[in-house]
C-alpha positions in Angstrom: 43.7 160.6 84.6 40.2 160.1 83.1 39.7 159.2 79.4 36.2 158.6 78.1 34.9 158.3 81.7 37.6 155.7 82.6 40.4 156.3 85.1 43.9 155.6 83.7 47.3 155.6 85.4 50.4 156.5 83.4 51.5 152.9 83.4 48.0 151.8 82.2 48.1 154.2 79.4 51.5 152.9 78.3 50.3 149.3 78.4 47.2 150.3 76.4 49.3 151.9 73.7 51.6 148.9 73.7 48.7 146.5 73.2 47.4 148.5 70.3 50.9 148.3 68.7 51.0 144.6 69.2 47.6 144.2 67.6 48.5 146.6 64.7 49.0 143.9 62.0 45.6 142.3 62.9 43.9 145.7 63.0 45.4 146.5 59.6 44.3 143.2 58.1 40.7 143.7 59.4 40.5 147.2 58.2 41.6 146.1 54.8 39.0 143.3 54.7 36.3 145.7 55.8 37.3 148.1 53.0 37.0 145.2 50.5 33.6 144.2 51.9 32.2 147.7 52.0 33.7 148.4 48.5 35.1 151.9 49.1 36.3 153.9 46.1 39.3 152.6 44.3 41.0 155.9 44.8 40.8 155.6 48.6 42.0 152.0 48.6 44.8 152.9 46.2 45.7 155.9 48.4 46.0 153.7 51.5 48.0 151.0 49.7 50.3 153.7 48.3 50.8 155.2 51.7 51.9 151.9 53.1 54.1 150.9 50.2 57.7 150.0 50.5 58.9 153.2 48.9 56.7 155.5 51.0 57.3 153.7 54.3 60.4 155.6 55.4 58.5 158.9 55.1 55.5 157.4 56.7 57.7 156.0 59.6 59.1 159.5 60.2 55.6 160.9 60.5 54.3 158.1 62.6 57.2 158.4 65.0 56.8 162.1 65.5 53.0 161.8 65.9 53.4 159.0 68.6 56.2 160.9 70.4 54.4 164.2 70.6 51.1 162.5 71.4 52.8 160.7 74.3 54.4 163.9 75.4 51.1 165.9 75.3 49.2 163.2 77.2 51.8 163.1 80.0 51.8 166.9 80.1 48.0 167.2 80.2 47.5 164.6 82.9 50.8 165.4 84.7 52.1 161.8 84.6 55.5 161.3 86.3 57.0 157.9 86.6 59.5 158.7 89.4 60.3 161.4 91.9 62.4 164.1 90.3 63.4 166.2 93.4 67.1 166.5 93.5 67.4 164.7 96.9 65.5 161.7 95.5 66.8 161.7 91.9 69.7 159.3 91.7 71.6 160.5 88.6 74.0 157.5 88.7 71.1 155.0 88.8 69.3 156.9 86.1 72.3 156.7 83.8 72.8 153.1 84.6 69.3 152.5 83.3 70.0 154.7 80.3 73.2 152.8 79.5 71.4 149.5 79.9 68.8 150.7 77.5 71.3 151.7 74.9 73.2 148.4 75.4 70.0 146.6 74.3 70.2 148.6 71.1 73.8 147.5 70.7 72.6 143.9 70.8 70.1 144.8 68.0 72.9 146.4 65.9 74.9 143.2 66.3 71.9 141.2 65.0 71.7 143.5 62.0 75.4 142.9 61.3 74.7 139.2 61.4 71.8 139.2 59.0 73.6 141.5 56.6 76.0 138.7 55.8 73.2 136.5 54.5 71.0 139.2 52.9 72.5 138.9 49.4 72.5 135.1 49.4 68.7 134.9 49.5 67.3 137.1 46.8 64.0 136.8 44.9 63.1 138.8 41.8 66.2 141.0 42.4 65.3 141.8 45.9 67.0 140.6 49.1 64.4 138.7 51.2 66.0 139.8 54.4 66.3 143.4 53.3 62.7 143.3 52.2 61.7 142.2 55.7 63.5 145.1 57.4 62.5 147.7 54.8 58.9 146.8 55.2 59.0 147.0 59.0 57.9 150.3 60.4 59.9 149.8 63.5 63.1 149.3 61.6 62.4 152.3 59.5 61.8 154.4 62.6 65.3 153.6 63.8 66.6 155.1 60.5 64.9 158.5 61.0 66.6 161.7 62.4 63.9 162.1 65.1 65.0 158.7 66.5 68.6 159.9 66.8 67.3 163.1 68.5 65.5 161.1 71.2 68.6 159.1 71.8 70.4 162.3 72.4 67.5 163.5 74.7 67.6 160.3 76.6 71.2 160.9 77.5 71.2 164.6 78.2 67.8 165.2 79.7 68.6 163.8 83.3 71.3 166.4 83.7 69.1 169.2 82.4 66.2 168.1 84.7 68.1 168.4 87.9 69.5 171.8 86.9 66.2 173.4 86.0 62.9 174.0 87.7 59.4 175.1 87.0 57.6 174.6 83.8 60.8 174.0 81.8 61.8 171.2 84.1 58.3 169.6 83.7 58.6 169.8 79.9 62.1 168.1 80.1 60.7 165.5 82.4 57.8 164.7 80.0 60.2 164.7 77.0 62.6 162.3 78.8 59.8 160.0 79.9 58.4 160.0 76.3 61.9 159.2 75.0 62.4 156.4 77.4 59.0 155.0 76.7 59.4 155.2 72.9 62.8 153.5 73.0 61.5 150.7 75.2 58.5 150.4 73.0 60.4 150.4 69.7 63.0 147.9 71.1 60.3 145.4 72.0 58.9 145.5 68.5 62.4 145.3 67.0 62.9 142.1 69.1 59.7 140.8 67.6 60.9 141.7 64.1 64.2 140.0 64.7 62.5 136.8 65.9 60.3 136.9 62.7 63.4 137.3 60.5 65.1 134.3 62.3 61.9 132.2 61.7 61.8 133.2 58.0 65.5 132.5 57.7 64.8 128.9 58.7 62.0 128.8 56.1 64.3 130.2 53.5 66.9 127.5 54.3 64.2 124.9 53.9 62.9 126.6 50.7 59.4 126.8 52.2 59.1 130.6 52.3 56.4 130.8 49.6 54.4 133.2 51.7 57.2 135.7 51.7 57.7 135.3 47.9 54.0 136.0 47.3 54.3 139.1 49.4 57.3 140.3 47.4 55.5 139.7 44.1 52.5 141.6 45.4 54.7 144.4 46.5 56.4 144.7 43.0 53.0 144.6 41.3 51.6 147.3 43.6 54.7 149.5 43.3 54.6 149.7 39.5 50.8 150.0 39.5 51.1 153.1 41.6 53.6 154.5 39.2 51.3 153.8 36.3 48.4 155.4 38.1 50.5 158.5 38.5 51.1 158.5 34.8 47.4 158.1 34.0 46.5 161.0 36.3 49.2 163.2 34.6 47.8 162.2 31.2 50.9 160.3 30.4 53.4 163.1 30.5 56.7 162.2 28.9 58.7 162.7 32.1 56.4 160.3 34.0 56.7 157.6 31.4 60.5 158.0 31.4 60.6 157.8 35.2 58.6 154.6 35.1 61.0 152.9 32.8 64.1 154.3 34.4 62.9 152.7 37.7 62.1 149.5 35.8 65.5 149.4 34.0 67.3 149.9 37.4 65.3 147.1 39.0 65.8 144.7 36.0 69.5 145.2 36.3 69.4 143.7 39.8 67.4 140.6 38.7 69.2 137.4 37.7 68.7 136.2 34.1 66.5 133.2 35.1 64.1 135.5 37.0 63.7 138.4 34.5 60.6 136.9 32.9 58.8 136.2 36.2 59.8 139.7 37.5 58.3 141.5 34.4 55.1 139.4 34.6 54.6 140.7 38.2 55.5 144.3 37.2 52.8 144.5 34.6 50.2 142.0 35.9 48.0 144.5 37.8 48.4 147.2 35.1 47.3 144.8 32.4 44.3 143.6 34.4 43.1 147.1 35.1 43.7 148.6 31.7 42.1 145.7 29.8 38.9 145.5 31.8 35.7 147.5 31.6 35.6 147.4 35.4 39.1 148.6 35.7 40.2 151.9 37.2 41.3 153.5 34.0 38.7 154.9 31.5 39.0 154.1 27.8 37.8 157.6 27.0 38.3 160.8 29.0 36.4 164.0 28.3 38.6 167.1 28.6 37.0 170.5 28.9 38.8 173.3 27.1 38.0 176.8 26.2 37.2 175.6 22.7 34.9 172.9 23.9 35.1 169.2 24.9 37.9 167.0 23.7 38.1 163.2 23.9 41.3 161.6 24.9 41.6 157.9 24.2 43.5 155.6 26.5 44.4 153.6 23.4 46.6 156.5 22.1 48.3 157.0 25.5 48.8 153.3 26.2 50.3 152.9 22.8 53.0 155.3 23.8 53.5 153.4 27.0 53.8 150.1 25.2 56.3 151.5 22.7 58.6 152.6 25.6 58.0 149.3 27.3 59.1 147.2 24.3 61.9 149.5 23.5 63.3 148.5 26.9 62.3 144.9 26.7 63.7 144.4 23.3 67.2 144.9 24.7 66.7 142.0 27.2 64.2 139.7 25.5 67.0 137.3 24.5 67.5 136.7 28.2 63.8 135.9 28.7 62.3 132.5 28.7 59.9 131.9 25.8 57.0 131.3 28.2 57.3 134.7 29.9 57.9 136.6 26.7 54.8 135.1 25.1 52.8 135.7 28.2 53.8 139.4 28.2 52.9 139.9 24.6 49.7 137.9 24.9 48.6 140.2 27.7 49.4 143.3 25.7 47.6 141.8 22.7 44.5 141.2 24.8 44.7 144.6 26.3 44.7 146.2 22.9 42.0 143.9 21.7 39.8 145.3 24.5 40.8 149.0 23.8 40.2 148.6 20.1 36.8 147.0 20.7 35.9 149.5 23.4 36.9 152.6 21.4 36.6 151.7 17.7 36.7 155.4 16.9 40.5 155.3 17.2 40.4 154.2 13.5 39.5 156.3 10.5 38.4 154.7 7.3 40.4 155.8 4.3 40.6 154.0 1.0 39.2 150.8 2.5 42.3 150.7 4.9 42.0 151.4 8.6 44.6 154.1 9.4 45.5 154.6 13.1 44.9 158.0 14.5 47.8 160.3 14.9 49.8 159.6 18.1 53.0 161.0 19.5 55.1 158.0 18.6 54.4 157.4 14.9 57.3 155.0 14.5 55.5 152.2 16.2 52.6 151.9 13.7 50.1 149.1 14.3 50.5 147.9 17.8 49.3 144.4 17.1 51.8 144.1 14.3 54.6 145.5 16.4 53.9 143.1 19.3 53.7 140.1 17.0 57.0 141.0 15.4 58.6 140.9 18.8 57.1 137.5 19.5 57.9 135.8 16.2 61.6 136.8 16.4 61.9 134.6 19.4 59.8 131.7 18.1 61.3 131.0 14.7 64.2 129.0 16.1 61.9 126.3 17.5 59.1 124.4 15.8 57.4 123.8 19.1 57.2 127.6 19.8 55.8 128.1 16.3 53.2 125.5 17.0 52.1 127.7 20.0 51.8 130.6 17.7 49.8 128.6 15.1 47.4 127.5 17.8 46.9 131.0 19.1 46.3 132.4 15.6 43.9 129.7 14.8 42.0 130.3 18.1 41.8 134.0 17.2 40.5 133.2 13.8 37.7 131.1 15.3 36.9 134.0 17.6 36.7 136.3 14.5 34.3 133.9 12.9 32.2 133.9 16.0 32.1 137.6 16.1 30.8 137.6 12.5 27.6 136.0 13.7 27.2 138.4 16.6 24.9 141.2 15.7 26.4 143.7 18.1 29.9 143.4 16.6 30.8 146.1 14.0 32.0 144.9 10.6 34.9 147.3 10.6 36.3 145.8 13.8 35.9 142.3 12.4 37.7 143.4 9.3 40.5 144.9 11.4 41.0 141.8 13.5 41.0 139.6 10.4 43.7 141.9 8.9 45.8 141.5 12.0 45.6 137.7 11.8 46.6 137.8 8.1 49.5 140.1 9.0 50.7 137.5 11.5 50.7 134.8 8.8 52.4 136.9 6.3 55.1 137.7 8.8 55.6 134.0 9.5 55.8 133.3 5.7 58.6 135.8 5.3 60.5 134.2 8.1 59.8 130.8 6.7 61.0 131.6 3.2 64.0 134.0 3.9 65.3 132.9 7.3 67.6 129.9 7.9 65.3 128.6 10.6 63.8 125.2 9.8 60.4 125.4 11.5 57.4 123.7 10.0 54.3 125.3 8.5 50.9 124.5 10.3 49.2 121.3 9.5 45.6 122.3 9.1 44.4 118.7 9.1 44.4 119.2 12.9 42.4 122.5 12.7 38.9 123.2 11.4 39.8 126.4 9.6 42.3 127.1 6.8 40.4 129.9 5.0 42.1 132.9 6.6 45.4 131.1 6.5 45.1 130.4 2.8 44.0 134.0 2.1 47.1 135.1 3.9 49.4 132.8 1.9 47.8 133.9 -1.4 48.2 137.6 -0.5 51.8 137.0 0.5 52.6 135.1 -2.7 50.9 137.5 -5.0 52.7 140.4 -3.3 56.2 138.9 -3.0 56.2 136.1 -5.7 53.9 137.6 -8.3 55.6 137.0 -11.7 57.4 133.9 -10.4 60.6 133.2 -12.2 62.6 131.0 -9.7 62.0 127.3 -9.9 59.6 126.1 -7.3 61.0 122.6 -7.3 64.4 124.0 -6.4 63.0 126.0 -3.5 61.4 123.4 -1.1 60.2 126.0 1.3 58.3 127.9 -1.5 56.9 124.6 -2.7 55.6 123.7 0.8 54.1 127.2 1.3 52.2 127.0 -2.0 51.0 123.5 -1.3 49.8 124.5 2.2 46.9 126.5 0.7 43.5 125.0 0.5 42.3 123.9 -3.0 40.5 127.1 -3.8 43.4 129.4 -3.1 45.9 127.0 -4.7 43.9 127.0 -7.9 43.7 130.8 -7.8 47.4 131.2 -7.4 48.0 128.7 -10.2 45.7 130.6 -12.5 47.4 133.8 -11.4 50.8 132.5 -12.4 49.8 130.8 -15.6 47.8 133.8 -16.9 50.2 136.6 -15.6 50.0 139.4 -18.2 53.1 140.2 -20.3 54.7 137.0 -19.2 55.4 134.4 -21.9 57.6 132.4 -19.5 57.2 128.6 -19.9 59.5 126.8 -17.5 59.5 124.1 -14.8 56.9 126.0 -12.8 54.4 125.6 -15.7 54.8 121.8 -15.4 54.6 122.1 -11.6 51.2 123.9 -11.7 49.9 121.7 -14.5 50.6 118.5 -12.4 49.2 120.0 -9.3 46.0 121.3 -11.1 45.5 117.9 -12.7 45.6 116.3 -9.2 43.0 118.8 -8.0 40.6 118.5 -10.9 40.9 115.0 -12.0 39.0 113.4 -9.2 36.4 116.1 -8.8 32.8 115.7 -9.9 31.7 118.1 -12.7 29.7 120.4 -10.4 32.5 120.4 -7.8 35.0 121.2 -10.4 33.0 124.1 -11.7 32.4 125.5 -8.3 36.1 125.3 -7.4 37.2 126.9 -10.6 34.6 129.8 -10.4 35.4 130.5 -6.8 39.1 130.6 -7.6 38.5 132.8 -10.6 36.7 135.3 -8.4 39.8 135.5 -6.2 42.1 136.1 -9.2 39.7 138.8 -10.4 40.3 140.7 -7.2 44.1 140.9 -7.6 46.1 143.6 -9.3 46.1 141.7 -12.7 42.3 142.0 -12.8 42.5 144.8 -15.4 43.8 142.2 -17.8 42.7 138.9 -16.5 39.1 139.6 -15.7 36.5 137.3 -14.2 34.7 137.2 -17.6 37.9 136.1 -19.3 38.5 133.3 -16.8 34.9 132.1 -16.9 35.0 132.1 -20.7 38.1 129.9 -20.7 36.3 127.4 -18.5 33.0 127.4 -20.4 34.8 126.9 -23.7 37.2 124.2 -22.5 35.6 121.6 -24.8 34.7 123.8 -27.6 36.3 123.0 -31.0 37.8 126.1 -32.6 37.3 126.5 -36.4 38.2 130.1 -36.6 41.3 131.7 -35.1 39.3 134.9 -34.5 38.1 133.0 -31.4 41.3 134.2 -29.6 40.7 137.8 -30.4 38.5 138.2 -27.4 41.5 137.6 -25.2 43.8 140.2 -26.8 43.4 142.7 -24.0 44.2 140.1 -21.4 47.6 139.4 -23.0 47.1 135.7 -22.5 48.6 133.7 -25.3 46.3 131.2 -27.2 48.8 128.5 -26.3 48.3 129.2 -22.5 44.5 129.1 -23.0 44.7 125.7 -24.8 47.0 124.5 -22.1 44.6 125.4 -19.2 41.6 124.2 -21.1 43.3 120.9 -21.5 43.8 120.6 -17.8 40.1 121.4 -17.2 39.0 118.9 -19.8 41.3 115.9 -19.9 38.8 113.9 -22.0 40.1 115.8 -25.1 43.6 114.2 -24.9 42.8 111.9 -27.9 41.4 114.7 -30.1 42.5 118.2 -31.2 40.7 121.4 -30.3 41.5 123.4 -33.4 40.0 122.3 -36.8 41.5 123.8 -40.0 39.2 124.4 -42.9 40.1 125.1 -46.5 38.9 128.7 -46.2 41.6 129.8 -43.7 42.3 133.6 -44.0 45.8 135.1 -44.0 45.2 136.2 -40.5 44.2 132.7 -39.4 47.4 131.3 -41.1 49.5 134.0 -39.4 48.0 133.2 -36.0 48.4 129.4 -36.5 52.1 129.8 -37.5 52.7 132.0 -34.4 51.0 129.5 -32.3 53.1 126.7 -33.7 56.3 128.7 -33.3 55.4 129.5 -29.6 54.8 125.8 -29.0 58.2 124.9 -30.4 59.8 127.5 -28.3 58.1 126.0 -25.3 59.4 122.5 -26.3 62.9 124.0 -26.1 62.3 125.0 -22.5 60.1 122.1 -21.4 60.8 119.0 -23.6 58.3 117.0 -21.5 55.4 119.3 -22.8 55.3 117.0 -25.8 54.0 114.2 -23.6 51.1 116.2 -22.4 48.6 114.9 -24.9 45.8 117.4 -24.1 48.0 120.1 -25.7 50.4 118.1 -27.9 47.8 116.4 -30.0 46.3 119.7 -31.1 49.7 121.3 -31.7 51.0 118.3 -33.6 47.9 118.4 -35.8 48.7 122.1 -36.6 52.4 121.4 -37.2 51.4 118.7 -39.7 48.8 120.8 -41.5 50.8 124.1 -41.6 53.8 125.0 -43.7 56.2 126.9 -41.4 58.8 129.3 -42.6 61.9 127.2 -42.1 64.3 130.1 -42.0 62.3 131.7 -39.2 62.1 128.3 -37.5 65.8 127.6 -37.3 66.4 131.1 -36.2 63.9 131.1 -33.3 64.3 127.6 -31.8 67.1 125.3 -30.6 68.2 121.9 -31.5 65.6 120.3 -29.2 62.7 121.7 -31.1 64.3 121.1 -34.5 64.7 117.4 -33.7 61.1 117.2 -32.5 59.8 119.0 -35.6 61.8 116.6 -37.8 60.2 113.7 -35.9 56.7 115.1 -36.5 57.3 115.5 -40.3 59.2 112.3 -40.9 57.3 109.8 -38.7 53.8 111.3 -38.4 53.4 112.9 -41.8 55.5 110.2 -43.4 57.5 112.7 -45.4 61.3 112.9 -45.2 62.1 116.3 -43.5 65.7 116.6 -44.9 64.7 118.8 -47.9 62.8 121.2 -45.5 65.9 121.7 -43.4 68.1 122.1 -46.5 65.6 124.8 -47.5 66.4 126.6 -44.2 70.1 127.1 -45.1 69.6 127.8 -48.8 69.3 131.3 -50.2 68.4 132.4 -53.8 66.6 130.7 -56.6 67.5 127.7 -58.7 70.7 128.0 -60.5 71.9 130.9 -58.3 71.7 129.4 -54.8 74.0 129.9 -51.8 74.1 127.8 -48.6 74.8 129.4 -45.1 74.9 127.9 -41.6 74.4 131.2 -39.8 73.4 129.9 -36.4 74.3 127.1 -34.0 70.9 125.4 -34.1 70.9 124.4 -37.8 74.6 123.6 -37.8 74.1 121.2 -34.8 71.0 119.7 -36.5 73.0 118.6 -39.6 76.0 117.6 -37.5 73.8 115.1 -35.7 72.4 113.8 -39.0 75.9 112.8 -40.3 75.2 109.3 -38.9 72.0 109.1 -41.0 72.5 107.6 -44.5 69.6 109.7 -45.8 71.7 112.9 -45.3 74.9 111.6 -46.9 73.8 113.2 -50.2 74.0 116.6 -48.7 77.6 116.1 -47.4 78.6 114.8 -50.8 77.7 118.1 -52.3 80.8 120.3 -52.4 78.8 123.6 -51.9 77.0 122.1 -48.9 80.2 120.6 -47.5 82.2 123.8 -47.8 79.3 125.8 -46.2 79.0 123.3 -43.4 82.7 123.4 -42.7 82.8 127.2 -42.7 79.6 127.3 -40.5 81.2 124.9 -38.0 84.3 126.9 -37.5 82.2 130.1 -37.1 79.9 128.3 -34.6 82.9 127.2 -32.5 84.4 130.6 -32.6 81.2 132.4 -31.6 80.7 130.0 -28.7 84.4 130.2 -27.8 84.6 126.4 -27.4 86.8 123.6 -28.5 85.2 120.7 -30.4 85.1 118.5 -27.3 83.4 121.3 -25.3 80.9 121.8 -28.0 80.0 118.0 -28.2 79.6 118.0 -24.3 77.3 121.0 -24.6 75.1 119.1 -27.1 74.9 116.2 -24.8 73.8 118.4 -21.9 71.1 120.0 -24.1 69.7 116.7 -25.3 69.9 114.6 -22.2 66.4 115.7 -21.1 64.9 115.7 -24.7 62.1 113.4 -25.6 63.0 113.2 -29.3 66.4 113.0 -30.9 68.3 112.1 -27.7 71.8 110.8 -28.6 74.1 108.7 -26.4 77.7 109.5 -25.6 79.0 106.7 -27.9 77.2 108.2 -30.9 78.3 111.6 -30.0 81.9 110.4 -30.0 81.5 109.1 -33.6 80.0 112.5 -34.6 82.9 114.2 -32.9 85.5 112.2 -34.9 83.7 113.0 -38.2 83.4 116.7 -37.3 87.0 116.9 -36.4 88.0 115.4 -39.8 85.6 117.7 -41.7 86.5 120.9 -39.8 90.3 120.5 -39.3 91.6 118.4 -42.2 
């Protein structure tokens, strides 16, 4: 026969086809290289890869087999190619069937080889896939043997010789060509199956020696391409729900076959190509698609669709993430973060500005919320158990922060995007802070001495603290984590939070936290130069003026407090300007003392002879507030910047003693007695007697109506100056009656009462009494009360 001007015999044609088949892998490789070099459309390249994929190969093999068989049949028919003489007298049916049986026996050897490798197939798995099964499943020749047409030609090979000798004419010729085509195809396929078997044996040796890296690379590429094609199908269908569900059903099934140690690596390969294409401007998938409808054009954002995809992805992965190694989990989330960073930057219109907050556009799955937040939540859950993992997060956040700062200087970057990314980073810190404070995990906070940026971090700490620990009541010193968190802010934000706490409206709380902030602020301000101190305070005041208490504690109020820190106050009307802020005069004096430590040897308020009733009332209230503070914080009396002023007022002001003993405890009463007796050099006994005396001269009564004043006189029983009071029968009877009433109200025995006094006074600066003296007082009290 003549093809393209060349004469071919039947055997020559078979040999030519055989050579083409042998060179098929090389031809395939060169065609692929040519396509890459000529840069055809991605769709064409993707179509070819999909056609040759592992899942499509069985169908492809069926088609290829039929095409080759009928092509061979038609060529033989056209050129009347006959391998042997088919006349009945020459056609040896016994010899023919001997050949047929020999041919089928070769396939029996092949089946035996398959049985042999099946025994080892499950022992050598990679990423959930049997390496041996992968070799067979990706062989077109093996797949052909699994097709129905292959079984048909086996049947034709056996039955055709009988039919040939019992027919004639055109039907006989067709049977001859069909039988020859069957014999040729079987021989052809068997030769390639032998080649496949030899390749499997060679790879088995590589597997035994753990040097089959090439095969593992091919399997990884196969996994990546398979899921990429599924994703491409989703993209073309505009992410229909059924396609998304199909993707993750396939993934869930494949994950179930992967051993725990390999899950992370498997998932990285599943999403690697998808991540690369979606997160690149040169990728196949467009960030915005224009849809034409009857009502006009409509924009469809990949961000919205991909968000649904990611939601389904992490709904599945959240069920297995405990099995995943930290490295792979972080890599998966980092890739998703980077992908969404690109989508947000490429299509900023996915946000709408509303009340200075960037709300996400409506999407099908509203439960997910902000994607960046959602992804970080998944990551931090895994990291909190290990400080090294948290260090990885800190470094990533810090790197992102530096990138945000770099974007700020880029003119082509929009301010709303920069603001959005900054909010994302702040959210990450706030999430970490919640885990740090409330979880039992013992990871460390970042050490910014190693980094060059702590501004965004400090902003995040400040926002978290003012949102979750605004009117702080728990003791910072008893919560070491809270202490470390507060101390981790830079100076500006630490001062801002201190001012926020100390000036919090409607809060008259003086406790250990007040001393905590005082000591910390002194450390901050003491060594600063005047200009540096002012700049620090003003910048901190601006931060406070942007919080939710700014309707009370305004920037003007805060700056006035700073500017007047050394001003001497001659008129109590000075404090009227702070009425709306609800900051007590005592807190103002307290903060001003911190800001101006040089005033510790003087007093800020100067009383004149022309004090008005309002001045006197305000001074008395100020003194009473100070004494109540002394009850809570006895050490406040050692803080001279405030104590000197208040002691001056206590010495110059006559307090209502009945109100005093009613409002304060024994700690302040002993302190007040010390002020009067030792600094004013006036015995205070008569003042305290006045506090329990009712009526005028000649018609007086004595009552010990509360615990504080009874305890005061009980402690003075050891002082000879007070013996005159106990010698007075009226006083003695009232004291005895008041003692019994006090013990009854407290529901205590005398010993319990004495122990309670010791506990109250053990931290007092003035009037502290040892256990030995209290024992003497106990003996005297027992005699007075129970004899």
